[in-house]
MIPADO-658622 format. One record per residue: residue in one letter; chain; x, y, z of N, C-alpha, C, O, CB in turn. Coordinates in Angstrom, 3 decimals. Glycine has a CB too. Layout:
<atoms>
<A,A,<X,Y,Z>,<X,Y,Z>,<X,Y,Z>,<X,Y,Z>,<X,Y,Z>>
...
</atoms>
This chain:
<atoms>
<M,A,<115.601,94.045,46.009>,<116.530,93.392,44.663>,<116.870,95.156,43.742>,<116.041,96.016,43.442>,<115.140,91.837,43.313>>
<P,A,<118.095,95.152,43.561>,<118.225,96.567,42.925>,<117.694,96.274,41.924>,<117.462,95.118,41.567>,<119.519,97.257,42.689>>
<D,A,<117.270,97.850,40.980>,<116.764,98.123,39.698>,<118.346,98.379,38.805>,<119.345,99.099,38.802>,<115.571,99.586,39.780>>
<V,A,<117.711,97.215,38.098>,<119.417,97.315,37.268>,<119.096,98.784,36.421>,<119.716,99.801,36.732>,<119.898,95.581,35.776>>
<G,A,<118.183,98.793,35.444>,<117.616,99.999,34.938>,<118.441,101.194,35.519>,<119.316,101.901,35.019>,<116.089,100.088,35.312>>
<K,A,<117.849,101.168,36.759>,<117.820,102.799,37.416>,<119.331,102.598,37.237>,<119.917,103.274,36.392>,<117.079,103.258,39.319>>
<M,A,<120.098,101.564,38.105>,<121.493,101.754,38.180>,<122.239,101.922,36.986>,<122.952,102.917,36.853>,<122.021,100.768,38.813>>
<R,A,<122.135,100.891,35.936>,<122.316,101.715,34.614>,<122.814,103.393,33.938>,<123.706,104.067,33.424>,<121.181,101.589,34.291>>
<T,A,<121.538,103.348,34.398>,<121.093,105.377,34.299>,<122.277,106.310,35.011>,<122.951,107.245,34.578>,<119.303,105.909,35.500>>
<I,A,<122.228,105.641,36.284>,<122.945,106.247,37.264>,<124.249,106.070,36.845>,<124.839,107.137,36.673>,<122.694,105.768,38.582>>
<K,A,<124.982,104.933,36.594>,<126.031,105.021,35.979>,<126.392,105.613,34.496>,<127.542,105.946,34.210>,<126.297,103.973,36.089>>
<M,A,<125.483,105.694,33.738>,<125.570,106.696,32.688>,<126.206,107.794,32.834>,<127.326,108.115,32.438>,<124.518,107.068,32.328>>
<R,A,<124.949,108.714,33.798>,<125.005,110.120,34.420>,<126.178,110.291,34.814>,<126.771,111.270,34.361>,<124.141,110.413,35.516>>
<V,A,<126.849,109.440,35.729>,<127.794,109.672,36.054>,<129.189,109.577,35.316>,<130.129,110.232,35.767>,<127.658,109.186,36.877>>
<E,A,<129.325,108.930,34.403>,<129.919,108.953,33.584>,<130.157,110.333,32.727>,<131.182,111.010,32.640>,<129.482,108.037,33.108>>
<E,A,<128.967,110.512,32.168>,<128.685,111.790,31.420>,<129.280,113.065,32.633>,<130.163,113.888,32.391>,<126.743,111.887,30.992>>
<N,A,<128.737,112.968,33.561>,<129.200,114.300,34.289>,<130.725,114.017,34.224>,<131.222,114.870,33.489>,<128.570,114.544,35.998>>
<S,A,<131.695,113.138,34.710>,<132.426,112.446,34.770>,<133.549,113.015,33.482>,<134.757,113.087,33.711>,<131.734,111.158,34.804>>
<K,A,<133.120,113.289,32.506>,<134.150,113.890,31.163>,<133.622,115.315,31.455>,<134.652,115.988,31.457>,<133.803,113.223,29.203>>
<Q,A,<133.013,115.801,31.600>,<132.985,117.700,31.560>,<134.045,117.795,32.643>,<134.926,118.647,32.767>,<131.195,118.734,32.125>>
<I,A,<133.774,116.736,33.405>,<134.728,117.161,34.880>,<136.513,116.993,34.754>,<137.490,117.641,35.129>,<134.192,115.887,36.321>>
<D,A,<136.227,115.586,33.913>,<137.543,115.049,33.197>,<138.198,116.108,32.792>,<139.234,116.561,33.280>,<137.368,114.135,31.992>>
<L,A,<137.203,116.768,31.310>,<137.735,117.242,30.354>,<138.753,119.193,31.405>,<139.913,119.578,31.259>,<136.110,117.350,28.918>>
<L,A,<137.753,119.754,32.182>,<137.977,121.097,33.029>,<139.339,120.492,33.364>,<140.422,120.881,32.926>,<136.807,121.559,34.473>>
<V,A,<139.116,119.471,34.215>,<141.053,118.757,34.954>,<142.425,119.012,34.402>,<143.421,119.460,34.971>,<141.292,116.998,34.812>>
<D,A,<142.153,118.424,32.526>,<142.628,118.149,31.848>,<142.918,119.298,31.261>,<144.131,119.417,31.086>,<142.193,117.324,31.416>>
<Q,A,<142.124,120.421,30.791>,<142.568,121.903,30.783>,<143.587,122.682,31.895>,<144.599,123.357,31.709>,<141.305,122.617,30.855>>
<L,A,<142.869,122.287,33.138>,<143.827,123.647,34.235>,<144.875,122.426,34.069>,<145.776,123.037,33.494>,<143.156,124.318,36.460>>
<V,A,<145.330,121.142,34.194>,<146.762,120.425,34.451>,<147.675,121.118,33.015>,<148.829,121.515,33.173>,<146.584,118.307,34.413>>
<A,A,<147.054,121.180,31.791>,<147.814,121.465,30.491>,<148.311,122.972,30.923>,<149.511,123.237,30.851>,<146.763,121.380,28.934>>
<K,A,<147.372,123.942,31.369>,<147.421,125.321,32.010>,<149.254,125.690,32.451>,<150.045,126.618,32.279>,<146.242,125.231,33.599>>
<Y,A,<149.254,124.279,33.118>,<150.601,124.519,34.015>,<151.846,123.713,33.607>,<153.059,123.858,33.762>,<150.328,124.120,35.550>>
<N,A,<151.156,122.927,33.103>,<152.200,121.725,32.853>,<152.775,120.938,31.395>,<153.579,120.016,31.252>,<151.576,120.665,33.575>>
<K,A,<151.935,121.787,30.348>,<152.293,122.072,29.128>,<153.563,121.287,28.222>,<153.574,120.520,27.260>,<152.517,123.372,29.299>>
<D,A,<155.018,122.176,29.429>,<155.969,121.659,28.679>,<157.173,120.240,29.363>,<158.137,119.575,28.984>,<156.685,123.037,28.307>>
<L,A,<156.168,120.439,30.729>,<156.612,118.861,31.202>,<156.076,117.612,30.247>,<156.817,116.744,29.788>,<155.933,118.540,32.803>>
<D,A,<154.782,117.685,30.059>,<154.300,116.997,29.585>,<154.656,116.982,27.874>,<154.234,115.899,27.467>,<153.154,117.194,30.095>>
<E,A,<155.059,117.498,27.113>,<155.847,117.314,26.278>,<156.907,116.630,26.283>,<157.106,115.635,25.585>,<156.056,118.098,26.001>>
<L,A,<157.844,117.233,27.263>,<158.919,116.571,27.175>,<159.054,115.285,27.968>,<160.146,114.720,28.018>,<159.829,117.394,27.449>>
<I,A,<157.846,114.735,28.675>,<158.014,112.957,29.119>,<157.693,112.579,28.256>,<158.308,111.554,27.960>,<157.291,112.150,30.209>>
<T,A,<156.179,113.167,26.833>,<155.989,112.598,25.803>,<157.444,111.985,24.529>,<157.474,110.938,23.884>,<155.038,113.620,25.358>>
<E,A,<158.361,112.999,24.564>,<159.362,112.601,23.773>,<160.333,112.229,23.847>,<161.254,112.011,23.059>,<159.595,113.066,23.275>>
<F,A,<160.066,112.067,25.507>,<161.601,110.865,26.282>,<160.897,109.624,25.749>,<161.423,108.645,25.218>,<161.919,110.694,28.614>>
<K,A,<159.235,109.916,26.061>,<158.874,108.252,25.779>,<159.072,107.981,24.272>,<159.180,106.770,24.079>,<157.145,107.802,26.185>>
<E,A,<159.161,108.771,23.051>,<158.817,108.790,21.857>,<160.164,107.936,22.029>,<159.996,106.716,22.019>,<158.486,110.166,20.930>>
<L,A,<161.927,108.563,22.239>,<162.821,108.340,22.151>,<163.013,106.697,23.072>,<164.123,106.174,22.967>,<163.430,109.591,22.435>>
<L,A,<162.280,106.189,23.657>,<162.585,105.058,24.661>,<161.701,104.114,23.639>,<162.103,102.951,23.681>,<162.010,105.261,26.535>>
<N,A,<160.610,104.314,22.741>,<160.132,103.974,21.814>,<161.076,103.269,21.057>,<161.450,102.097,21.089>,<159.583,104.883,21.313>>
<Q,A,<161.390,104.274,20.342>,<162.349,104.294,18.887>,<163.643,103.187,19.481>,<163.632,102.087,18.928>,<163.125,106.334,18.373>>
<A,A,<164.474,103.352,20.295>,<165.354,102.603,21.286>,<165.207,101.138,21.045>,<166.129,100.450,20.606>,<164.981,102.931,22.795>>
<K,A,<163.830,100.603,21.394>,<163.458,99.645,21.650>,<162.916,99.149,20.092>,<162.995,98.030,19.586>,<162.597,99.788,22.833>>
<E,A,<162.477,100.105,19.670>,<162.785,99.522,17.871>,<163.792,98.923,17.273>,<163.979,97.937,16.560>,<162.840,100.464,16.938>>
<R,A,<164.516,99.956,17.852>,<166.399,99.450,16.977>,<166.536,98.684,17.925>,<167.728,98.986,17.983>,<168.065,100.688,16.767>>
<E,A,<166.423,97.924,18.780>,<166.705,97.328,19.573>,<168.831,97.720,20.038>,<169.964,97.243,19.977>,<166.058,95.872,18.969>>
<S,A,<168.023,98.912,20.465>,<169.656,99.896,21.009>,<168.859,100.700,22.263>,<167.759,100.757,22.811>,<170.551,101.466,19.418>>
<E,A,<170.261,101.298,22.319>,<169.961,102.172,23.643>,<169.539,103.702,23.424>,<169.524,103.992,22.228>,<171.310,102.205,24.566>>
<I,A,<169.220,104.666,24.214>,<168.979,106.122,23.711>,<170.759,106.274,24.467>,<171.377,105.941,25.478>,<167.194,107.283,24.547>>
<G,A,<170.974,107.055,23.078>,<172.183,108.102,23.406>,<172.824,108.550,24.721>,<172.024,108.488,25.655>,<171.806,109.257,22.958>>
<N,A,<173.811,108.902,24.991>,<174.134,109.914,26.573>,<174.087,111.388,26.179>,<174.461,112.245,26.979>,<175.935,109.661,27.380>>
<I,A,<173.513,111.789,24.629>,<173.384,112.889,24.509>,<171.873,113.292,24.780>,<171.375,114.089,25.574>,<173.925,113.171,23.357>>
<E,A,<171.380,112.523,23.912>,<169.248,112.610,24.766>,<169.509,112.470,26.243>,<169.030,113.452,26.810>,<167.751,110.770,24.292>>
<L,A,<170.172,111.502,27.230>,<170.302,111.222,28.141>,<170.772,112.282,28.815>,<170.330,112.344,29.963>,<170.794,110.292,28.137>>
<E,A,<171.533,113.161,28.499>,<172.212,114.888,29.029>,<171.256,115.346,28.995>,<170.490,115.474,29.951>,<173.288,115.902,28.205>>
<N,A,<171.055,115.753,27.707>,<169.509,116.686,27.859>,<168.763,116.639,28.454>,<168.441,117.679,29.029>,<168.706,116.771,27.175>>
<M,A,<167.940,115.305,28.726>,<166.915,115.635,29.780>,<167.100,115.152,31.050>,<166.224,114.712,31.795>,<165.693,115.212,29.440>>
<T,A,<168.109,115.238,31.236>,<168.726,115.689,32.977>,<168.794,117.189,32.782>,<168.968,117.693,33.891>,<170.613,114.994,33.549>>
<L,A,<168.751,117.810,32.146>,<168.875,119.664,32.254>,<167.619,120.106,31.749>,<167.302,121.295,31.756>,<170.197,120.520,31.200>>
<Q,A,<166.741,119.005,31.220>,<165.470,119.766,30.425>,<164.514,119.611,32.120>,<163.968,120.472,32.811>,<164.586,118.582,28.518>>
<L,A,<164.650,118.260,32.278>,<163.076,117.299,33.052>,<163.643,118.605,34.327>,<162.612,119.199,34.642>,<163.178,114.622,33.683>>
<P,A,<164.466,119.019,34.863>,<164.042,120.144,36.701>,<163.933,121.366,36.092>,<163.746,122.234,36.946>,<165.568,120.388,38.306>>
<V,A,<163.970,121.780,35.036>,<163.564,123.288,34.706>,<162.274,122.649,34.105>,<161.708,123.713,33.855>,<164.681,124.384,33.558>>
<S,A,<161.663,121.989,33.817>,<160.157,121.979,33.592>,<159.607,121.472,34.725>,<158.492,121.945,34.942>,<159.672,121.180,32.409>>
<M,A,<159.929,120.796,35.409>,<159.575,120.286,36.473>,<159.472,121.870,37.815>,<158.590,122.005,38.664>,<160.812,118.926,36.709>>
<Y,A,<160.567,122.750,37.589>,<160.499,124.049,38.612>,<159.389,125.116,38.237>,<158.902,125.994,38.949>,<161.982,124.886,38.599>>
<F,A,<159.148,124.815,37.009>,<157.897,125.517,36.007>,<156.691,125.068,37.065>,<156.148,125.733,37.948>,<157.668,124.682,34.044>>
<S,A,<156.425,123.376,36.550>,<154.808,123.104,36.923>,<155.106,123.133,38.194>,<154.154,123.708,38.722>,<153.936,121.672,36.428>>
<S,A,<156.095,122.767,39.233>,<156.038,123.693,40.536>,<154.842,124.627,40.964>,<153.815,124.758,41.631>,<157.132,124.609,40.430>>
<G,A,<155.904,125.278,39.921>,<155.194,127.089,40.515>,<153.792,126.581,39.877>,<152.921,126.599,40.748>,<156.046,129.143,39.506>>
<G,A,<153.319,126.141,38.649>,<152.121,126.090,38.130>,<150.995,125.407,39.501>,<149.833,125.762,39.699>,<152.296,125.132,36.649>>
<L,A,<151.805,124.329,40.317>,<150.840,123.819,41.278>,<150.759,124.453,42.433>,<150.047,123.977,43.317>,<151.033,122.583,41.581>>
<E,A,<151.410,125.538,42.622>,<151.411,126.797,44.086>,<149.890,127.320,43.399>,<148.988,127.605,44.186>,<153.184,128.525,44.174>>
<S,A,<149.692,127.413,42.163>,<148.801,128.722,41.203>,<147.642,127.635,41.358>,<146.718,128.011,42.079>,<149.412,129.324,39.126>>
<L,A,<147.544,126.598,40.915>,<146.461,125.210,41.163>,<145.601,125.436,42.793>,<144.413,125.554,43.096>,<147.662,123.395,41.260>>
<G,A,<147.031,125.418,43.671>,<146.443,125.167,44.958>,<145.080,126.693,45.833>,<144.181,126.658,46.674>,<148.119,124.920,45.939>>
<I,A,<145.701,127.740,44.995>,<145.459,128.931,44.872>,<144.080,129.051,44.431>,<143.051,129.341,45.040>,<146.364,129.505,44.101>>
<E,A,<144.299,128.780,43.322>,<142.414,128.620,42.562>,<141.868,127.653,42.976>,<140.683,127.739,42.655>,<142.106,128.356,40.895>>
<G,A,<142.133,126.400,43.735>,<141.501,125.617,44.561>,<140.742,126.354,45.639>,<139.558,126.130,45.893>,<142.400,124.742,45.065>>
<D,A,<141.346,127.071,46.135>,<140.910,127.905,47.240>,<140.042,128.391,47.169>,<138.988,128.257,47.791>,<141.478,128.692,47.607>>
<T,A,<140.463,129.323,46.064>,<139.561,130.480,45.746>,<138.270,129.949,45.389>,<137.264,130.454,45.887>,<140.086,131.373,44.608>>
<S,A,<138.187,128.999,44.593>,<136.532,127.682,44.240>,<135.718,127.348,45.198>,<134.488,127.376,45.146>,<136.836,126.023,43.825>>
<K,A,<136.522,126.962,46.269>,<135.664,126.540,47.462>,<135.396,128.004,48.400>,<134.380,128.112,49.087>,<136.570,125.227,48.431>>
<S,A,<136.443,129.099,48.328>,<135.399,130.116,48.687>,<134.180,130.551,47.855>,<133.148,130.965,48.383>,<136.048,131.219,48.884>>
<I,A,<134.338,130.446,46.645>,<133.099,130.915,45.819>,<132.195,130.366,45.834>,<131.188,131.051,45.655>,<133.144,131.032,44.698>>
<K,A,<131.954,128.618,46.081>,<131.309,127.871,46.681>,<130.663,128.245,47.869>,<129.451,128.455,47.890>,<131.939,127.023,46.802>>
<E,A,<131.489,128.359,49.010>,<131.177,128.767,50.582>,<130.108,130.210,50.551>,<129.432,130.647,51.482>,<132.906,129.203,51.500>>
<E,A,<130.218,130.668,49.343>,<129.505,132.132,49.396>,<128.525,131.913,48.689>,<127.543,132.621,48.912>,<130.226,133.406,48.882>>
<A,A,<128.437,131.006,47.733>,<127.212,130.505,46.986>,<126.535,130.318,47.985>,<125.919,131.220,48.552>,<127.256,129.313,46.085>>
<F,A,<126.551,129.040,48.373>,<125.872,128.335,49.458>,<125.345,129.393,50.469>,<124.171,129.473,50.829>,<126.856,127.296,50.163>>
<S,A,<126.188,130.057,50.810>,<125.301,130.517,52.314>,<124.290,131.920,51.488>,<123.072,131.906,51.667>,<126.796,131.333,54.069>>
<R,A,<124.693,132.638,50.937>,<123.921,133.156,49.574>,<121.701,132.693,49.663>,<120.610,133.194,49.935>,<125.024,131.896,47.874>>
<V,A,<122.498,131.182,49.106>,<120.880,129.988,48.907>,<120.788,130.075,49.985>,<120.000,130.988,50.234>,<120.751,128.236,48.358>>
<Y,A,<121.321,129.430,51.228>,<120.922,129.408,52.765>,<120.025,130.042,53.141>,<118.939,129.593,53.510>,<121.753,129.769,53.594>>
<M,A,<120.487,131.633,53.083>,<119.582,132.597,53.684>,<118.908,132.902,52.805>,<118.861,134.056,53.230>,<120.034,133.678,54.283>>
<V,A,<118.310,132.949,51.930>,<117.298,133.217,51.250>,<115.874,132.003,51.032>,<114.688,132.160,50.742>,<118.008,133.590,50.044>>
<S,A,<116.680,130.857,51.325>,<115.891,129.434,50.817>,<114.565,129.754,51.732>,<114.464,130.228,52.863>,<116.824,127.640,51.282>>
<S,A,<113.660,129.336,50.852>,<112.201,128.805,51.616>,<112.042,128.117,52.475>,<111.065,128.157,53.223>,<111.418,128.216,51.051>>
<G,A,<113.020,127.299,52.552>,<112.603,125.899,53.197>,<112.367,126.131,54.719>,<113.140,126.778,55.425>,<113.822,124.697,52.988>>
<S,A,<111.215,125.534,55.154>,<111.134,125.722,56.953>,<111.836,125.209,57.877>,<111.596,125.577,59.027>,<110.068,125.325,57.529>>
<T,A,<112.850,124.261,57.648>,<113.869,123.657,58.473>,<114.740,123.759,57.775>,<114.747,123.926,56.555>,<113.779,122.425,58.952>>
<V,A,<116.317,123.582,59.152>,<117.491,123.426,58.388>,<117.975,122.579,57.689>,<119.173,122.723,57.443>,<118.210,123.533,58.867>>
<K,A,<117.245,121.351,57.082>,<117.718,120.219,56.568>,<117.243,120.704,55.007>,<117.923,120.544,53.993>,<117.069,118.741,57.299>>
<D,A,<116.074,121.255,55.069>,<115.470,121.624,53.981>,<116.040,122.816,53.226>,<115.933,122.876,52.001>,<114.225,121.815,54.314>>
<K,A,<116.795,124.003,54.111>,<117.744,124.687,53.859>,<118.705,124.443,53.201>,<119.090,125.146,52.267>,<118.060,124.986,54.589>>
<E,A,<119.213,123.462,53.569>,<120.478,123.126,53.645>,<120.929,122.171,52.200>,<122.025,122.150,51.640>,<120.628,122.366,55.086>>
<S,A,<119.355,121.228,51.754>,<118.859,120.745,50.800>,<119.252,121.837,49.220>,<120.076,121.716,48.313>,<117.311,120.557,51.318>>
<E,A,<118.430,122.621,49.462>,<118.143,123.614,48.483>,<119.476,124.320,48.236>,<119.697,124.679,47.079>,<116.998,124.599,48.950>>
<A,A,<120.310,124.543,49.093>,<121.582,125.223,48.821>,<122.392,124.538,48.547>,<123.419,124.974,48.026>,<122.084,125.905,49.642>>
<I,A,<122.211,123.233,48.803>,<123.192,122.681,48.164>,<122.945,122.025,46.732>,<123.919,121.477,46.216>,<123.666,121.812,49.030>>
<I,A,<121.865,122.027,46.116>,<121.050,121.554,44.699>,<121.651,122.944,44.596>,<122.869,122.955,44.417>,<119.086,121.078,44.444>>
<S,A,<121.096,124.010,44.667>,<121.231,125.509,43.910>,<122.895,125.632,44.070>,<123.154,126.835,44.044>,<120.215,127.040,44.837>>
<T,A,<124.233,124.773,44.240>,<125.491,125.234,44.466>,<126.247,124.349,43.900>,<127.453,124.524,44.073>,<125.832,125.460,45.751>>
<L,A,<125.737,122.904,42.898>,<126.689,121.863,42.173>,<127.275,122.518,41.423>,<128.483,122.716,41.552>,<126.182,120.748,41.448>>
<S,A,<126.671,122.938,40.604>,<128.190,123.791,39.816>,<129.558,124.189,40.555>,<130.410,123.304,40.629>,<127.763,125.344,39.296>>
<E,A,<129.794,125.247,41.021>,<130.132,125.811,42.025>,<130.831,124.437,42.912>,<132.017,124.412,43.243>,<128.850,126.639,42.616>>
<Q,A,<129.870,123.361,43.202>,<131.110,121.949,43.763>,<131.452,121.260,43.176>,<132.100,120.348,43.689>,<130.921,120.983,44.617>>
<M,A,<131.213,121.273,41.661>,<131.703,120.363,40.519>,<133.070,121.221,39.990>,<133.978,120.534,39.522>,<130.390,120.140,39.186>>
<V,A,<133.251,122.659,40.043>,<134.439,123.223,39.800>,<135.225,123.544,40.847>,<136.197,124.289,40.730>,<134.299,124.206,39.131>>
<E,A,<134.783,122.887,42.186>,<135.545,122.768,43.308>,<136.192,121.348,43.298>,<137.320,121.209,43.770>,<134.700,123.040,44.536>>
<I,A,<135.679,120.553,42.904>,<136.383,118.813,42.738>,<137.239,119.001,41.599>,<138.149,118.197,41.395>,<135.148,117.339,42.313>>
<A,A,<136.984,120.279,40.605>,<137.768,120.363,39.421>,<139.169,120.504,39.696>,<140.080,119.738,39.379>,<137.344,121.428,38.605>>
<F,A,<139.230,121.796,40.453>,<140.511,122.121,40.799>,<141.377,121.132,41.901>,<142.551,120.765,41.839>,<140.363,123.489,41.304>>
<S,A,<140.450,120.880,42.813>,<141.242,119.828,43.426>,<142.351,118.475,42.954>,<143.452,118.070,43.327>,<140.319,119.348,43.974>>
<R,A,<141.109,118.004,41.700>,<141.691,116.903,41.402>,<142.766,117.365,40.273>,<143.476,116.484,39.788>,<140.634,115.831,40.996>>
<A,A,<142.913,118.656,39.849>,<143.752,118.871,39.016>,<144.895,119.153,39.476>,<145.995,118.910,38.978>,<143.416,119.620,38.300>>
<Y,A,<144.556,119.843,40.755>,<146.529,119.810,42.059>,<146.917,118.549,42.106>,<148.084,118.199,41.932>,<146.483,120.230,44.216>>
<K,A,<145.795,117.645,42.386>,<146.575,115.768,42.509>,<146.915,115.735,41.604>,<148.141,115.642,41.543>,<145.841,114.284,42.711>>
<K,A,<146.264,115.775,40.450>,<146.963,115.231,39.318>,<148.425,115.862,38.672>,<149.193,115.182,37.991>,<145.949,115.284,38.304>>
<L,A,<148.635,117.208,39.005>,<149.784,118.022,38.823>,<150.654,117.438,39.643>,<151.620,116.772,39.269>,<149.639,119.442,39.080>>
<K,A,<150.217,117.758,41.253>,<151.301,116.823,41.502>,<151.744,115.352,41.647>,<152.726,115.009,42.305>,<151.541,117.114,42.253>>
<L,A,<151.156,114.748,41.158>,<151.477,113.485,40.882>,<152.586,113.411,39.732>,<153.738,113.006,39.889>,<150.227,112.772,40.545>>
<Q,A,<151.981,113.909,38.472>,<152.748,114.201,37.367>,<154.284,114.896,37.788>,<155.266,114.439,37.204>,<151.834,115.168,36.463>>
<I,A,<154.437,115.753,38.573>,<155.780,115.855,39.265>,<156.415,114.659,39.646>,<157.103,114.062,38.818>,<155.695,116.603,40.426>>
<A,A,<156.277,114.236,40.780>,<156.187,113.165,41.124>,<157.068,112.055,40.498>,<158.114,111.584,40.945>,<155.047,113.013,41.048>>
<Q,A,<156.272,111.686,39.135>,<156.528,111.002,38.492>,<158.044,111.200,37.479>,<159.044,110.530,37.220>,<155.377,110.923,38.040>>
<A,A,<157.475,112.563,37.127>,<158.818,113.295,36.568>,<160.028,113.437,37.162>,<161.066,113.497,36.504>,<158.627,114.492,36.333>>
<E,A,<159.983,113.509,38.612>,<161.239,113.371,39.599>,<161.883,111.477,39.608>,<163.058,111.159,39.792>,<160.515,113.953,41.490>>
<N,A,<160.845,110.605,39.383>,<161.408,109.870,39.607>,<161.601,109.097,38.400>,<161.952,107.921,38.491>,<161.005,109.449,40.559>>
<I,A,<161.413,109.621,37.331>,<162.392,109.501,35.747>,<163.182,109.983,35.837>,<164.202,109.320,35.654>,<162.083,109.952,34.469>>
<F,A,<163.375,111.578,36.202>,<164.721,111.762,36.287>,<165.795,111.317,37.040>,<166.921,111.222,36.552>,<164.803,112.645,36.391>>
<S,A,<165.502,110.995,38.362>,<166.455,109.601,39.023>,<166.889,108.776,37.855>,<167.820,109.121,37.127>,<165.495,108.439,40.136>>
<G,A,<166.341,107.909,37.724>,<166.310,106.886,36.855>,<167.289,107.238,35.339>,<168.119,106.537,34.760>,<164.681,106.637,36.605>>
<V,A,<166.900,108.275,35.110>,<168.005,108.955,33.849>,<169.355,109.163,34.535>,<170.378,108.654,34.076>,<167.478,110.662,33.163>>
<K,A,<169.348,109.895,35.609>,<170.544,110.060,36.285>,<171.328,108.317,36.649>,<172.478,108.402,36.220>,<170.078,111.042,37.763>>
<K,A,<171.238,107.742,36.890>,<171.512,106.534,37.174>,<171.856,105.934,35.972>,<172.849,105.206,35.985>,<170.536,105.923,37.839>>
<V,A,<171.226,106.090,34.902>,<171.645,105.728,33.753>,<173.056,106.231,33.037>,<173.909,105.643,32.372>,<170.633,106.020,33.066>>
<L,A,<172.920,107.386,33.419>,<174.012,108.239,33.166>,<175.401,107.790,33.618>,<176.416,107.512,32.979>,<173.722,109.459,33.755>>
<S,A,<175.033,107.813,35.347>,<175.985,107.155,36.351>,<176.932,106.262,35.808>,<178.163,106.267,35.762>,<175.283,106.408,37.347>>
<K,A,<175.650,105.140,35.221>,<176.290,104.132,35.343>,<177.310,103.650,33.890>,<178.220,102.829,33.781>,<175.214,103.206,35.778>>
<R,A,<176.655,104.596,32.895>,<177.716,104.598,31.697>,<179.016,105.059,31.436>,<179.906,104.632,30.699>,<177.293,105.095,30.874>>
<M,A,<178.899,106.529,32.595>,<180.314,107.231,33.085>,<180.935,105.925,33.407>,<181.827,105.452,32.703>,<180.277,108.423,34.521>>
<Q,A,<180.510,105.387,34.378>,<181.687,104.567,35.348>,<182.106,103.281,34.602>,<183.006,102.553,35.019>,<181.046,104.047,36.983>>
<E,A,<181.418,103.049,33.500>,<181.861,102.017,32.956>,<182.646,103.131,31.750>,<183.792,102.728,31.947>,<180.608,100.765,32.539>>
<I,A,<182.729,103.671,31.215>,<183.557,104.331,30.618>,<185.067,104.557,31.296>,<186.223,104.543,30.875>,<182.871,105.436,30.385>>
<D,A,<184.534,104.733,32.341>,<185.733,105.261,33.233>,<186.714,103.960,33.084>,<187.902,104.000,32.764>,<185.253,105.649,35.030>>
<I,A,<185.667,102.392,33.498>,<186.312,101.363,33.726>,<186.887,100.952,32.952>,<187.931,100.389,33.280>,<185.849,100.634,34.083>>
<N,A,<186.428,101.028,31.193>,<186.960,100.798,29.770>,<188.533,101.567,29.735>,<189.558,100.986,29.378>,<185.769,101.544,28.532>>
<L,A,<188.441,103.395,30.313>,<189.828,103.685,30.042>,<190.877,102.880,30.694>,<191.767,102.201,30.182>,<190.067,104.979,30.364>>
<R,A,<190.542,103.129,32.116>,<191.446,102.446,32.604>,<191.715,101.434,32.714>,<192.521,101.281,33.632>,<191.569,102.585,33.248>>
<D,A,<191.394,100.389,32.123>,<191.469,99.065,31.239>,<192.375,99.046,30.303>,<192.842,98.041,29.766>,<190.308,98.749,30.545>>
<T,A,<192.677,100.316,30.060>,<192.964,100.238,28.482>,<194.760,100.452,28.766>,<195.143,100.828,29.874>,<191.972,101.777,27.314>>
<P,A,<195.629,100.202,27.780>,<196.447,100.482,28.012>,<197.356,102.143,27.637>,<197.298,102.369,26.429>,<196.707,99.440,27.702>>
<I,A,<197.876,102.895,28.171>,<198.424,104.242,28.338>,<198.362,104.909,26.600>,<197.808,105.859,26.044>,<200.198,104.098,29.112>>
<Q,A,<199.230,103.840,26.216>,<199.744,104.516,24.366>,<198.579,104.011,23.812>,<198.331,104.818,22.916>,<201.429,103.750,23.307>>
<Q,A,<197.490,102.943,23.801>,<196.067,103.147,23.177>,<195.753,104.584,23.260>,<195.724,105.374,22.316>,<194.897,102.303,23.931>>
<R,A,<195.411,104.943,25.093>,<194.223,106.159,24.758>,<194.895,107.832,24.485>,<194.518,108.992,24.652>,<193.052,106.265,26.350>>
<R,A,<196.128,107.096,23.958>,<196.946,108.389,23.553>,<196.595,108.319,21.988>,<196.376,109.345,21.345>,<198.797,108.332,23.938>>
<N,A,<196.557,107.019,21.412>,<196.345,107.300,20.125>,<194.584,107.442,19.825>,<194.025,107.552,18.734>,<197.119,106.100,19.285>>
<Y,A,<193.881,107.387,21.401>,<192.239,107.690,20.969>,<192.433,108.989,21.223>,<192.098,109.679,20.260>,<190.831,106.967,21.863>>
<N,A,<192.666,109.336,21.744>,<192.929,111.290,22.136>,<192.801,111.950,21.098>,<191.965,112.830,20.894>,<194.481,111.912,22.673>>
<E,A,<194.079,111.352,19.978>,<194.585,112.094,19.142>,<193.577,112.385,17.868>,<193.944,113.113,16.945>,<195.825,111.491,18.835>>
</atoms>
C-alpha cells in the first residue's frame, strides 16, 4: 500500500518546483511575446465588450487586427528562434557541468559517478527544461495567433461579401444617393 503522507509530500514538492520553473518559462516567453500577448488580450476585451453589448466587433477593429497580428507574429517568430538558440546553449551548459562533476566524482562505479553528476547538475537541468518549455509555449501561442488571424480574415471576407451583395441588390439611383 502506498504511503499517502509521502505521496502528499512529493506532490507538494513537485508543485513548488513547478512554480519556479513556470515563473521562469513565463519570463522567457514574455521577453519575446509581449506585443503579441497584449494584442490578443486587447482583442479578447473587444470580444467581451461586443458580447456585453450584444453586438459585433466593428470592421475597423477587425481590419486593425488583420494588420497588427501578422506584424506581432513576425517578431514573436524571431523570438522563437532566439529561444531555440538559448535552449541549445542551456543544454550545452548542463552537459559541460555534468561532465566536470563526473570527471572529479569520488564514486567508485560508473553508476555512482552518474548519480553524483545528475544530482550536482539539477539546477542546469531545470534551466534546460524551462527553455524547452518556453520554446514550446511560444510556438503554441504563435500557432494560436495564426488561427485567430485566419478567423478574423474570414469574418472580414464575409462582411465584405454581404456589403457587395447589398450593393448589387440596391438600385443604381439609391447607390448614387448613398455615395453623395
